[in-house]
C-alpha positions as CSV (number, residue, x, y, z in Angstrom):
1,M,-56.3,29.0,30.3
2,H,-56.5,32.3,30.0
3,F,-58.0,33.0,33.4
4,I,-54.6,31.4,34.9
5,K,-52.6,33.5,32.8
6,K,-54.0,36.9,34.3
7,K,-54.0,35.6,37.6
8,L,-50.4,34.9,37.2
9,T,-49.7,38.2,35.6
10,N,-51.5,40.0,38.6
11,L,-49.6,38.2,40.8
12,N,-46.6,39.2,39.2
13,R,-47.9,42.9,39.5
14,V,-48.3,42.1,43.2
15,K,-44.7,40.9,43.9
16,G,-43.6,43.2,41.3
17,D,-40.3,42.7,39.6
18,N,-39.2,40.7,43.0
19,M,-40.7,37.5,41.7
20,L,-37.6,35.5,40.9
21,D,-37.3,33.8,37.2
22,E,-37.4,30.4,39.1
23,E,-40.6,31.1,40.7
24,K,-41.9,31.8,37.4
25,E,-40.3,28.5,35.6
26,I,-41.7,26.6,38.4
27,L,-45.4,28.0,38.2
28,N,-45.1,27.6,34.3
29,T,-44.5,23.6,34.5
30,L,-47.4,23.4,37.1
31,P,-50.8,21.9,35.4
32,K,-53.6,24.1,35.5
33,E,-55.0,22.0,38.4
34,H,-52.7,22.7,41.0
35,L,-52.6,26.5,39.5
36,I,-56.4,26.7,40.1
37,Y,-55.6,25.3,44.2
38,L,-52.7,27.9,44.4
39,I,-55.1,30.6,43.5
40,E,-58.1,29.5,45.8
41,R,-55.5,29.0,48.3
42,L,-54.0,32.8,47.6
43,Y,-57.8,34.3,47.6
44,N,-58.6,32.5,50.8
45,S,-55.6,33.6,52.3
46,Q,-56.3,37.3,51.6
47,F,-59.7,36.9,52.8
48,L,-58.2,35.8,56.3
49,I,-55.9,38.3,56.6
50,G,-58.6,40.9,55.6
51,E,-60.6,39.6,58.3
52,A,-57.5,39.5,61.1
53,C,-57.4,43.1,60.0
54,V,-61.2,44.0,60.2
55,E,-60.9,42.4,64.0
56,Q,-58.6,44.0,65.3
57,S,-59.8,47.6,64.2
58,K,-62.8,46.5,66.0
59,C,-60.7,46.0,68.6
60,H,-62.1,42.4,69.3
61,I,-58.4,41.3,69.1
62,D,-55.2,42.9,70.1
63,S,-52.5,44.1,66.9
64,E,-50.1,41.1,68.3
65,M,-52.6,38.5,68.0
66,A,-54.1,40.0,64.6
67,V,-50.4,39.4,63.3
68,G,-50.1,36.2,64.8
69,K,-52.8,35.1,62.8
70,I,-51.7,37.1,59.5
71,R,-48.4,35.4,59.7
72,N,-50.1,31.5,60.3
73,Y,-52.1,32.6,57.0
74,I,-49.0,33.3,55.1
75,Y,-47.0,30.6,56.0
76,D,-50.0,28.1,55.2
77,M,-49.1,29.4,51.1
78,P,-46.7,26.4,49.7
79,S,-43.1,27.5,48.9
80,M,-41.8,27.2,45.5
81,Y,-38.1,26.1,45.9
82,D,-38.4,22.6,44.6
83,T,-40.7,21.9,41.6
84,E,-41.1,18.2,42.7
85,E,-41.5,19.3,46.1
86,L,-44.1,21.5,45.5
87,K,-45.9,19.2,43.1
88,A,-46.3,16.4,45.7
89,Y,-47.6,19.0,48.4
90,L,-50.1,20.0,46.2
91,D,-51.0,16.6,45.2
92,M,-51.2,15.7,48.8
93,K,-53.3,18.9,49.8
94,M,-55.5,17.8,46.7
95,N,-55.9,14.4,48.1
96,K,-54.4,12.6,45.0
97,I,-51.5,10.7,47.1
98,S,-51.5,9.6,50.8
99,V,-49.2,11.8,53.5
100,E,-46.9,8.4,53.6
101,E,-46.4,9.2,49.6
102,Y,-45.5,12.9,50.3
103,R,-43.1,11.7,52.9
104,K,-41.6,9.6,50.6
105,I,-41.5,11.7,47.4
106,I,-39.2,14.4,49.4
107,G,-37.3,12.0,51.1
108,L,-38.5,11.9,55.2
109,D,-39.4,8.1,54.6
C-alpha cells in the first residue's frame, strides 16, 4: 500500500495544485488493484509518448504524426468524472466484467 500512496503523491506533484479534490476522493475510493492498473497504464502511456518523441526527433515521423500519437496515448487513459463509471470501466479493462455488463452499468443498454 505504501507503494501506491507514493505513486499517488508523485501523481499529485506532476499535476500540482490543479488536481481537484474530487479526483483525489475518487482515487481514494478505488481498490488497490484498480490503482495498480492505473499506474501501469500511466507508465505505459509515458513510455509510448517518449517513443513518439524519439521517433520524431530522429525524423522517422513528422511533428503532426507525433502529436497525433501522443494525443491518442493521453486519451487512452480513463477519465475520473464518475466513480462508479470509472470502477466499471477498470473492471471491464481488467476482464472482470464484459462489455455488455459495462454498458448496462453506465446506462447505454
